[in-house]
C-alpha positions in Angstrom: -4.2 -25.0 -23.2 -2.8 -29.3 -22.7 -5.8 -31.7 -22.7 -5.4 -33.5 -19.3 -6.2 -37.3 -18.5 -8.8 -37.0 -15.5 -8.5 -40.7 -15.2 -4.5 -40.9 -15.1 -3.1 -41.3 -11.4 0.5 -40.0 -11.3 3.1 -41.0 -8.6 5.6 -38.5 -8.2 8.9 -36.9 -5.7 9.0 -33.6 -8.2 7.7 -31.5 -5.0 10.3 -32.9 -2.7 13.1 -32.8 -5.3 12.5 -29.2 -5.5 12.4 -28.6 -1.5 15.9 -30.5 -1.0 17.7 -28.4 -3.5 20.5 -26.0 -2.0 20.8 -22.7 -3.5 21.9 -22.6 -7.2 22.3 -20.2 -9.9 18.8 -21.1 -11.3 17.1 -19.7 -8.0 19.5 -16.5 -8.6 17.5 -16.5 -12.0 14.1 -16.7 -11.0 14.7 -13.8 -8.5 16.2 -11.8 -11.1 13.8 -12.6 -13.8 10.7 -12.3 -11.7 11.5 -10.1 -8.7 13.0 -7.4 -11.0 9.3 -6.9 -12.1 8.8 -5.2 -8.6 11.8 -3.3 -8.8 10.2 -1.8 -11.8 6.5 -1.8 -10.3 8.4 0.7 -7.5 10.2 2.6 -9.9 7.1 3.3 -11.9 4.6 3.7 -9.0 7.3 6.2 -7.3 7.0 8.4 -10.5 3.5 8.5 -10.6 3.1 9.2 -7.2 6.1 12.1 -6.9 4.5 13.8 -9.7 1.3 13.9 -7.8 2.0 17.7 -6.9 3.8 18.2 -10.5 0.4 17.4 -11.8 -1.6 20.3 -9.9 0.7 22.9 -11.6 -0.9 25.2 -14.2 1.6 24.3 -16.9 1.0 20.6 -16.7 -2.5 18.7 -16.6 -3.8 21.2 -13.8 -5.1 18.9 -11.5 -6.8 19.6 -8.4 -5.4 17.3 -5.2 -8.7 15.3 -4.9 -8.0 14.6 -8.3 -4.4 13.6 -7.9 -5.5 11.2 -5.2 -8.0 9.7 -8.0 -5.6 9.1 -10.2 -3.9 6.7 -7.4 -7.2 5.0 -6.8 -8.1 4.5 -10.7 -4.4 2.6 -11.0 -5.4 0.8 -8.2 -9.1 -0.2 -9.3 -7.0 -1.4 -12.5 -5.2 -3.7 -10.7 -8.0 -5.2 -9.1 -9.4 -6.1 -12.3 -6.5 -7.4 -13.7 -5.6 -9.6 -10.8 -8.9 -11.2 -10.6 -8.7 -11.8 -14.6 -5.1 -12.8 -14.7 -5.0 -14.9 -11.8 -7.4 -17.0 -12.8 -6.0 -17.7 -16.1 -2.4 -18.1 -14.4 -4.0 -21.1 -12.5 -5.4 -22.5 -15.7 -2.6 -21.5 -18.2 -0.1 -21.6 -16.3 2.5 -19.3 -14.4 5.1 -18.6 -17.4 2.1 -17.5 -20.0 1.0 -15.0 -17.7 4.4 -13.5 -16.0 5.2 -13.3 -19.9 1.6 -11.3 -21.1 1.2 -9.4 -17.5 4.9 -7.5 -18.2 4.3 -6.7 -21.8 0.7 -5.1 -20.9 2.0 -3.0 -18.2 5.3 -1.4 -19.5 3.4 -0.5 -22.9 0.7 1.6 -20.9 3.1 2.5 -18.5 5.1 4.0 -21.5 1.6 5.5 -23.0 0.5 7.5 -20.2 3.4 9.6 -20.2 1.6 11.0 -23.3 -1.9 12.0 -21.6 -3.3 15.1 -22.7 -5.7 15.5 -19.9 -7.0 14.3 -16.4 -9.3 11.6 -18.2 -6.9 10.2 -20.5 -4.6 9.9 -17.8 -6.8 8.0 -15.8 -7.9 5.5 -18.7 -3.7 4.9 -19.3 -3.3 4.4 -15.4 -5.9 1.8 -15.3 -4.8 -0.3 -17.9 -1.4 -0.2 -16.8 -2.6 -1.4 -13.3 -4.5 -4.4 -14.9 -1.1 -5.4 -16.3 0.6 -5.1 -12.6 -2.2 -6.6 -10.9 -1.6 -9.9 -13.2 1.6 -9.8 -12.4 1.2 -10.0 -8.5 -0.7 -13.7 -8.9 1.3 -15.2 -11.4 5.0 -14.2 -10.2 4.2 -14.5 -6.5 2.7 -18.5 -7.3 5.7 -19.2 -9.5 8.6 -17.9 -6.7 6.9 -19.9 -4.4 6.3 -23.0 -6.2 10.3 -22.6 -7.5 12.1 -21.8 -4.2 13.0 -24.5 -1.7 11.1 -24.2 1.2 13.6 -23.4 3.8 14.4 -20.1 1.2 10.8 -19.4 0.5 10.0 -16.8 3.1 13.0 -14.9 2.8 13.0 -14.8 -1.0 9.2 -14.1 -1.1 9.3 -11.1 1.4 12.6 -10.0 -0.4 11.2 -9.8 -4.0 8.1 -8.2 -2.9 10.3 -5.8 -0.9 12.5 -4.9 -4.0 9.3 -2.9 -5.1 11.1 -0.2 -2.8 14.8 -0.5 -4.5 12.8 0.5 -7.5 11.2 3.4 -5.8 14.7 4.3 -4.7 16.3 4.4 -8.5 12.9 6.4 -9.1 13.3 9.2 -6.8 17.2 9.7 -7.7 15.9 9.6 -11.0 13.5 12.8 -10.7 15.8 14.3 -8.9 16.7 15.3 -12.5 13.4 14.8 -14.5 11.6 16.8 -11.9 14.0 19.7 -11.9 12.5 22.3 -13.8 16.0 24.4 -13.8 16.5 21.2 -16.2 13.8 19.9 -18.0 10.4 22.0 -18.4 7.6 21.0 -15.9 5.4 19.5 -18.8 8.4 17.4 -20.0 9.9 16.1 -16.8 6.8 14.2 -15.5 6.1 12.7 -19.1 10.0 11.3 -19.6 9.9 9.8 -16.0 6.8 7.8 -17.1 9.0 6.1 -19.9 12.0 5.2 -18.0 9.9 2.1 -16.9 9.4 0.2 -20.4 13.1 0.7 -21.8 14.3 -1.0 -18.6 11.6 -3.5 -18.6 12.7 -5.1 -22.0 15.7 -6.4 -20.2 13.4 -8.0 -17.7 11.4 -9.6 -20.8 14.4 -11.3 -22.1 15.7 -12.7 -18.7 11.9 -14.4 -18.3 12.3 -16.2 -21.1 14.4 -18.5 -19.5 12.5 -19.4 -16.6 10.4 -22.6 -17.2 6.8 -23.4 -16.0 6.7 -24.4 -12.3 7.0 -28.3 -12.3 4.6 -28.2 -9.6 1.6 -26.8 -11.7 2.8 -29.3 -14.5 2.2 -32.3 -12.4 -1.2 -31.1 -11.0 -2.0 -30.5 -14.5 -1.5 -33.3 -16.5 2.2 -33.2 -17.5 4.6 -35.3 -14.9 7.3 -35.8 -17.6 7.8 -32.4 -18.3 8.1 -31.8 -14.7 10.5 -34.1 -14.1 12.2 -33.1 -17.1 12.4 -29.6 -15.8 13.7 -30.4 -12.2 16.3 -32.7 -13.6 17.7 -29.7 -15.0 17.3 -27.6 -11.7 19.4 -30.5 -10.5 22.1 -30.2 -13.1 25.6 -29.2 -11.1 24.3 -30.0 -7.4 26.8 -32.7 -6.1 24.8 -36.0 -5.7 26.3 -35.9 -1.6 24.1 -32.4 -1.6 21.0 -33.9 -2.1 19.1 -35.8 0.9 18.2 -39.4 -0.4 14.6 -39.8 -1.5 12.7 -41.9 0.4 9.2 -43.5 -0.2 6.9 -40.9 1.7 8.2 -38.2 -0.2 6.4 -39.6 -3.6 2.7 -38.0 -4.0 0.2 -39.1 -6.0 -2.4 -36.9 -7.8 -4.6 -37.1 -10.5 -5.2 -34.3 -12.4 -9.0 -32.8 -12.7 -10.3 -29.7 -14.7 -9.6 -26.3 -13.8 -11.4 -25.3 -10.4 -14.7 -23.6 -10.8 -15.7 -20.6 -8.8 -18.2 -23.0 -6.9 -15.2 -25.3 -5.6 -13.0 -22.0 -5.0 -15.5 -20.8 -2.4 -16.1 -24.0 -1.0 -12.4 -24.2 -0.3 -11.9 -21.0 0.9 -15.5 -20.2 2.9 -16.0 -24.0 4.5 -12.5 -25.7 4.1 -9.7 -22.8 4.9 -12.2 -20.5 6.2 -9.7 -19.6 9.2 -7.0 -18.8 6.6 -9.3 -17.0 4.8 -10.1 -14.5 7.6 -6.3 -14.4 8.0 -5.4 -13.6 4.2 -8.1 -10.9 4.0 -7.0 -9.2 7.5 -3.7 -9.1 6.4 -3.9 -7.9 2.8 -6.6 -4.9 4.0 -5.0 -3.5 6.7 -1.2 -3.5 5.3 -2.8 -2.1 1.6 -4.7 0.9 3.8 -1.7 1.8 5.6 0.8 1.8 2.5 -1.2 3.7 -0.1 -3.1 6.1 2.4 0.9 7.0 3.3 2.7 6.3 -0.1 0.2 8.2 -2.7 0.3 11.2 -0.2 3.5 11.3 0.8 4.6 14.1 -1.6 1.3 16.5 -0.7 2.2 16.4 3.0 5.5 17.4 2.1 4.5 20.0 -0.2 1.3 21.4 1.6 2.2 21.2 5.3 6.2 21.3 5.4 6.6 23.5 2.4 8.8 21.4 0.2 9.5 22.3 -3.3 8.6 19.7 -6.0 12.0 19.4 -7.5 13.2 18.4 -3.8 10.6 16.0 -2.7 12.8 13.2 -4.0 15.3 14.0 -1.5 12.8 13.1 1.0 11.6 10.2 -0.3 14.9 8.5 -1.4 15.7 7.4 2.3 12.0 6.5 2.7 12.0 4.0 0.0 15.9 2.6 0.9 14.4 2.1 4.7 11.3 -0.1 3.1 13.9 -2.2 0.9 16.4 -2.7 4.0 13.4 -3.9 6.2 12.2 -6.6 4.0 16.0 -7.8 3.4 17.1 -7.7 7.1 13.8 -9.3 8.4 12.8 -11.6 5.6 15.2 -14.3 6.8 13.8 -14.3 10.6 10.2 -15.0 8.9 11.9 -18.8 7.9 14.1 -19.0 11.2 12.0 -17.7 14.2 8.6 -18.2 12.7 5.7 -16.8 10.5 3.3 -16.0 13.2 5.7 -14.0 15.5 7.2 -11.8 13.0 4.1 -11.1 11.3 2.5 -9.9 14.6 5.8 -8.5 15.6 6.3 -6.6 12.5 2.1 -5.2 11.6 1.8 -4.1 15.4 5.2 -2.4 15.9 5.0 -0.5 13.0 1.0 0.5 14.0 2.6 1.8 17.0 5.2 3.9 15.8 2.9 5.6 13.3 0.2 6.3 16.3 3.4 8.3 17.7 4.7 10.0 14.6 1.0 11.1 13.8 0.9 12.4 17.3 4.1 14.6 16.7 2.8 15.9 13.4 -0.3 16.7 14.7 1.3 19.2 17.3 3.7 20.2 14.9 6.8 18.9 16.4 8.3 17.8 13.3 10.2 19.0 10.5 10.4 17.6 6.9 13.5 15.7 7.8 12.7 14.3 11.1 9.2 13.1 9.5 10.9 11.0 7.1 13.1 9.8 9.4 10.0 8.7 11.6 8.5 7.2 8.3 12.0 5.3 7.5 11.8 3.7 10.8 8.0 3.0 10.6 8.2 1.2 7.2 11.2 -0.4 8.2 9.0 -2.9 9.9 6.0 -2.4 8.1 7.8 -3.1 5.0 8.2 -6.6 5.5 5.1 -7.0 7.1 3.4 -6.1 3.8 5.4 -8.4 2.0 4.6 -11.1 4.5 0.8 -10.5 3.8 1.6 -11.6 -0.1 3.7 -14.6 1.1 0.9 -15.9 3.4 -1.6 -15.7 0.9 0.1 -17.7 -1.9 1.3 -20.7 0.3 -2.0 -21.5 2.6 -4.2 -22.4 -0.3 -3.9 -25.4 -2.7 -1.8 -25.1 -5.6 -5.0 -25.2 -8.3 -6.5 -21.7 -6.8 -3.1 -20.2 -5.8 -2.9 -17.2 -8.1 -6.8 -17.1 -8.0 -6.4 -16.8 -4.1 -3.6 -14.1 -4.3 -5.6 -12.3 -6.9 -8.8 -12.5 -4.6 -6.8 -11.0 -1.6 -5.1 -8.6 -3.3 -8.5 -7.2 -5.0 -10.5 -7.2 -2.3 -7.6 -5.3 -0.3 -6.7 -3.1 -2.8 -10.8 -2.1 -3.2 -11.4 -1.8 0.5 -7.8 -0.5 1.9 -6.1 0.6 -1.7 -8.9 2.1 -4.0 -10.5 4.4 -1.2 -7.2 5.0 1.1 -5.7 7.6 -1.7 -8.6 9.5 -2.7 -9.7 9.8 1.1 -6.1 10.8 2.2 -5.7 13.0 -0.4 -8.7 15.0 0.9 -7.6 14.6 4.3 -4.3 16.7 3.0 -6.5 19.5 1.7 -4.4 22.9 1.3 -2.5 21.9 4.1 -3.9 24.2 6.7 -5.4 21.6 9.2 -3.4 18.6 11.0 -6.3 17.2 12.7 -8.1 15.6 10.1 -5.0 13.6 8.7 -3.9 12.9 12.3 -7.0 11.1 12.9 -6.4 9.3 9.7 -2.9 8.0 10.9 -4.5 6.9 13.8 -7.1 4.8 11.8 -4.6 3.4 9.8 -2.2 2.3 12.5 -5.3 0.9 14.1 -6.2 -1.3 11.3 -2.6 -2.3 11.2 -2.6 -3.2 15.0 -5.5 -5.7 14.2 -3.7 -7.6 11.5 -1.1 -8.3 13.6 -3.6 -9.3 16.5 -5.1 -11.8 14.2 -2.1 -13.1 12.7 -1.0 -13.9 16.2 -3.8 -15.9 17.3 -4.7 -17.9 13.7 -1.7 -17.4 11.6 -0.1 -20.6 10.1 3.1 -21.8 11.1 4.5 -22.5 7.2 7.8 -21.9 7.9 10.1 -24.4 6.1 7.4 -26.5 5.1 6.4 -28.0 1.7 3.8 -26.1 0.2 1.9 -29.4 -0.5 1.9 -30.1 3.5 0.6 -26.5 4.0 -2.3 -27.4 1.8 -2.8 -30.2 0.0 -3.4 -30.0 -3.9 -6.6 -30.8 -4.5 -5.8 -33.3 -7.3 -3.4 -34.9 -4.6 -5.1 -38.5 -3.7 -2.5 -39.9 -1.4 1.2 -40.2 -0.6 2.9 -43.8 -1.0 3.9 -44.0 2.8 3.2 -41.8 5.5 6.0 -39.4 6.6 7.6 -40.1 9.7 6.8 -37.9 12.7 7.3 -34.0 12.7 10.3 -34.0 14.8 12.4 -36.7 12.5 11.5 -34.9 8.9 14.7 -34.3 7.2 15.6 -31.3 6.6 17.9 -30.4 3.7 21.3 -28.6 4.6 
């Protein structure tokens, strides 16, 4: 770790220079190199979720329905541990080092899980793989938000998080072949499906080597010259007339400090930004419970209630994944134009109402496998953008020095209360598919939680659209500006 001169005050326009940039090839590289991890994550988790019913077969691992739910819960528990551990390291050592390391850990153990020989070995390997992706959420979201200009940050972050579902769609398509017993034996197909991701991940690894460290992180950690050099590279090729003039109020003063302690983090989250902490906690927990409850039992519901064969489940999952992906891409820009609060509230509450309606139709046996899938596609078109906005929110409303740890904390606590518990609970509610009542009430509970998340966002949400990260939450190392900025309505917004 680079030594920091704690008594050195630095003036810099690095944050504003990043935010004034037009969209360039560099930003596409960031999206492809970092965002592709979510594609890979979606592919891998889709593989794991779809093989749930396959793993119940005597020819494979011969798991019970509850054990299938447990495999998902343990994977998510690994994400919790990984997020907390690697999130702290990302704030201490930098974004770049961590998003290279976590990707390698994730890919290695996802591949090894394809060689599991029993329930316990599968659990152990999935746990470590989960640690890798948990670290990804913290380091990658931090890097994206700090590298993307303010007016694009919302749509990019939501689209990147939503690209998870593009990967899930790829996984569903691949499993039409891999889980077809007429093509591959059951105990071979599911293992190969878990090896697909590591091979694809090698290309991502190469792309990530070209992503620089966050200039914002460098600036607040005693490396202003390196931060300026990276921004110089980002500005290359941009016509000068497309870069708004630098003014005195665009310059900030920072005095690098040692890594934040847990006491400082507690003070910032529980005292200085208590309301924002409530917001982040509520948004993350509610969307996590809903998503993990539905996603990890999707195959079980289709198989046990609608009689869909294992080899055909991917046909139903493919449109569901596409609906999620399109929701994030189509609705994402409105989070930058209409604003965070109305869009978050609308997507959360809208998806909650639709889930309650579809749950009732499921309860009265008014749906088929096809109509159930159509309803899920519509529900999660909205829920996908809402869930992605939860990650966006917790990554932009806290100071830079603890940004990764804030993401990790809220991700971890949401996964524990909503993710680790939900798959196991809903797996038991599915049972053998004989009684729809318990699952219906589970759907109602998930819908109610999602509605609460939307209401809280509407009341105490932060209007962060098109604002610099430093204006939303000043870095702890920031000691002031060179001059006062003009009134809000006069702020120059880059075209």
